[in-house]
C-alpha positions in Angstrom: 4.9 10.7 -4.2 3.6 14.2 -3.7 2.9 16.2 -0.5 -0.7 17.5 -0.1 -2.0 20.0 2.3 -4.5 18.5 4.7 -6.6 21.6 4.5 -7.0 21.1 0.7 -7.9 17.5 1.2 -10.6 18.4 3.7 -12.0 20.9 1.2 -12.0 18.3 -1.6 -13.6 15.7 0.7 -16.4 18.1 1.5 -17.0 18.7 -2.2 -17.1 15.0 -2.8 -19.6 14.6 0.0 -21.8 17.5 -1.2 -21.8 16.1 -4.7 -22.9 12.7 -3.6 -25.6 13.7 -1.0 -29.2 13.0 -2.0 -32.3 14.4 -0.2 -32.7 11.2 1.7 -29.1 11.5 3.1 -29.7 15.0 4.6 -31.6 13.9 7.7 -28.6 12.0 9.0 -25.7 13.9 7.5 -26.7 17.2 6.1 -26.8 19.5 9.2 -23.3 18.8 10.5 -21.3 21.6 12.2 -18.6 22.8 9.8 -15.8 22.6 12.3 -16.9 19.2 13.6 -17.0 17.8 10.1 -13.5 19.2 9.3 -12.1 17.4 12.4 -13.8 14.1 11.5 -12.5 14.3 7.9 -9.0 15.0 9.1 -9.1 12.0 11.4 -10.1 9.7 8.5 -7.4 10.8 6.0 -4.6 8.4 7.1 -6.9 5.4 7.2 -8.3 6.2 3.8 -4.8 6.6 2.3 -3.8 3.2 3.9 -6.9 1.5 2.4 -6.4 2.8 -1.1 -2.6 2.7 -1.4 -2.5 -0.9 0.0 -5.1 -2.2 -2.4 -4.4 -0.3 -5.6 -2.6 -2.0 -8.5 1.1 -1.3 -8.7 0.9 0.8 -11.8 -1.2 3.3 -9.9 1.7 3.7 -7.4 4.6 4.2 -9.9 5.7 7.4 -8.2 6.8 5.7 -5.0 10.0 6.7 -3.3 13.4 5.2 -3.9 14.9 3.5 -0.9 18.2 5.1 0.1 20.9 3.9 2.5 19.8 0.3 2.4 22.2 -2.4 3.6 22.7 -5.3 1.2 24.6 -8.5 1.9 25.2 -11.6 -0.3 24.9 -15.2 0.8 24.9 -18.6 -0.8 22.2 -21.2 -0.2 24.9 -23.9 -0.2 28.7 -23.4 -0.2 29.1 -25.1 -3.5 26.7 -22.7 -5.3 28.0 -20.4 -8.1 25.3 -17.8 -7.6 24.2 -15.8 -4.5 21.0 -14.4 -3.1 20.9 -10.8 -1.8 19.5 -9.7 1.6 18.2 -6.1 1.8 16.7 -4.3 4.8 13.1 -3.0 4.5 12.7 0.6 5.5 10.7 1.5 8.6 8.2 3.6 6.7 7.5 0.8 4.2 3.9 0.2 3.3 4.1 -1.8 0.0 6.6 -2.5 -2.7 6.5 -0.9 -6.1 9.5 -2.5 -7.7 12.7 -4.3 -6.6 15.6 -4.9 -8.9 19.2 -6.2 -8.8 21.7 -4.5 -11.2 22.2 -7.8 -13.0 18.5 -8.7 -13.4 16.8 -8.6 -16.7 13.5 -7.3 -15.1 12.3 -6.1 -11.7 9.9 -7.8 -9.3 6.8 -6.1 -8.2 5.1 -8.7 -6.0 7.3 -10.4 -3.4 6.3 -13.8 -2.0 6.5 -14.9 1.6 8.0 -17.9 3.4 4.4 -19.4 3.4 4.5 -19.7 -0.4 5.5 -23.0 -1.9 7.9 -21.2 -4.2 10.0 -20.2 -1.2 11.0 -23.8 -0.6 12.2 -24.0 -4.2 14.7 -21.2 -3.5 16.4 -23.5 -1.0 16.7 -26.4 -3.4 20.1 -28.0 -4.0 19.5 -27.6 -7.7 20.4 -24.0 -8.6 18.6 -24.1 -11.9 15.2 -24.3 -10.3 15.7 -21.2 -8.2 15.1 -17.6 -9.2 17.7 -16.2 -11.5 18.6 -13.1 -13.5 16.0 -13.8 -16.2 13.3 -15.1 -13.8 14.0 -13.4 -10.5 12.2 -14.2 -7.3 11.8 -11.9 -4.3 10.9 -12.9 -0.8 9.9 -10.6 2.0 10.3 -12.1 5.4 11.0 -11.2 9.1 14.7 -10.5 9.7 16.6 -13.2 11.6 18.7 -10.5 13.3 18.1 -7.6 15.7 16.0 -4.8 14.2 18.2 -2.1 12.8 17.6 1.6 13.1 15.6 2.9 10.2 14.3 -0.6 9.3 11.0 -2.2 10.1 12.3 -5.7 11.1 11.7 -7.3 7.8 14.2 -8.2 5.0 14.1 -8.9 1.3 15.7 -12.0 -0.1 16.5 -11.7 -3.9 17.2 -14.8 -5.9 19.5 -15.1 -7.6 22.4 -12.7 -8.3 26.1 -12.2 -8.6 28.6 -11.2 -6.0 29.1 -7.7 -7.6 25.5 -6.7 -8.1 23.7 -3.9 -6.3 20.1 -3.7 -5.0 17.5 -1.0 -5.4 13.8 -0.7 -4.7 11.0 1.7 -4.9 8.1 1.6 -2.4 5.0 3.4 -1.1 5.5 5.0 2.3 3.2 4.5 5.3 0.7 7.4 5.3 1.3 9.9 8.0 0.3 13.5 8.6 3.3 15.7 9.3 3.2 19.5 9.6 -0.3 19.4 8.2 0.8 17.6 5.0 0.6 14.0 3.9 2.5 12.2 1.1 0.4 10.3 -1.4 0.7 8.6 -4.7 -0.3 11.3 -7.2 -2.5 9.1 -9.3 -4.4 7.9 -6.2 -5.2 11.3 -4.8 -8.8 11.5 -5.9 -9.4 7.9 -4.8 -8.0 8.8 -1.3 -10.3 11.8 -1.2 -13.4 9.7 -1.9 -12.2 7.0 0.5 -11.9 9.7 3.2 -15.4 10.8 2.3 -16.6 7.2 2.6 -15.1 6.8 6.1 -16.6 10.2 7.1 -20.0 9.2 5.9 -19.8 6.0 7.9 -18.9 8.0 11.0 -22.3 9.7 10.6 -24.2 6.5 9.9 -24.9 7.6 6.3 -24.5 4.1 5.0 -26.2 4.5 1.6 -24.0 7.6 0.8 -20.9 5.7 2.1 -21.6 2.9 -0.3 -21.7 5.3 -3.3 -18.5 7.1 -2.2 -16.6 3.8 -1.7 -17.7 2.6 -5.2 -16.2 5.8 -6.7 -13.0 5.5 -4.7 -12.5 1.9 -5.9 -13.2 2.9 -9.5 -10.7 5.8 -9.4 -8.0 3.6 -7.9 -8.8 0.8 -10.4 -9.4 -1.6 -7.5 -11.6 -4.6 -8.0 -13.8 -5.9 -5.2 -11.7 -9.0 -4.5 -8.4 -7.1 -4.0 -10.2 -4.4 -1.9 -11.6 -7.0 0.5 -8.2 -8.7 0.9 -6.2 -5.6 1.4 -8.3 -3.2 3.6 -7.6 -3.1 7.3 -9.9 -5.2 9.5 -11.0 -2.1 11.5 -12.6 -0.4 8.5 -16.3 -0.8 8.8 -18.4 -1.9 5.8 -21.5 0.1 5.0 -24.6 -1.7 6.0 -27.4 -0.8 3.6 -30.9 -1.9 4.6 -32.5 -4.4 2.2 -35.4 -2.9 0.2 -38.8 -4.2 0.9 -40.2 -6.6 -1.7 
């Protein structure tokens, strides 16, 4: 992930807004005070980053950060098992997973399941052969059963299955946050975050038609389809309400 200056993001958002403003948009959005607009844009950057980085496909987030200092323990589902499952803490700045792998796995896992998935019950089967294994790994993300540790967010990964000697590693996207006037973003998603910020800014000024255009561009740049966007975006993000054309 790459650190970006907030001031540069504000400039790029203003360019995106200007390039996607038609004559009909100007009455509600065109005569906005420059300083006021900068403040509004800045206030929307984190929400826009969360929207895009939560919903984008994993290959757009390949430059996530590598988790360091994670605590990993090994347990057996049943005492008679030959294999183990690994437990790893989830970092407190975790937004989404890019990839998780055990050192003895043939391939990493990009999409963890939850305890609500039917496949989770399979991992507790007495028949070891039906659980995840080195060739067909399964990763679960669930609330930790223990007291929250410092530097962790209260969740844990369960990795099925592995050996007693293996080690765990994972790469993830961090929760967006402005620190010292900078924000860390996935590099391939920067332009999409800029347009999503412009979208939220346009909504703040009730420029719904313009917001719809900006959101469409943001989704296209992030390679997000409509279904995944609707499932992933925070509930507090308003949808543009475009008036129906008269017949």
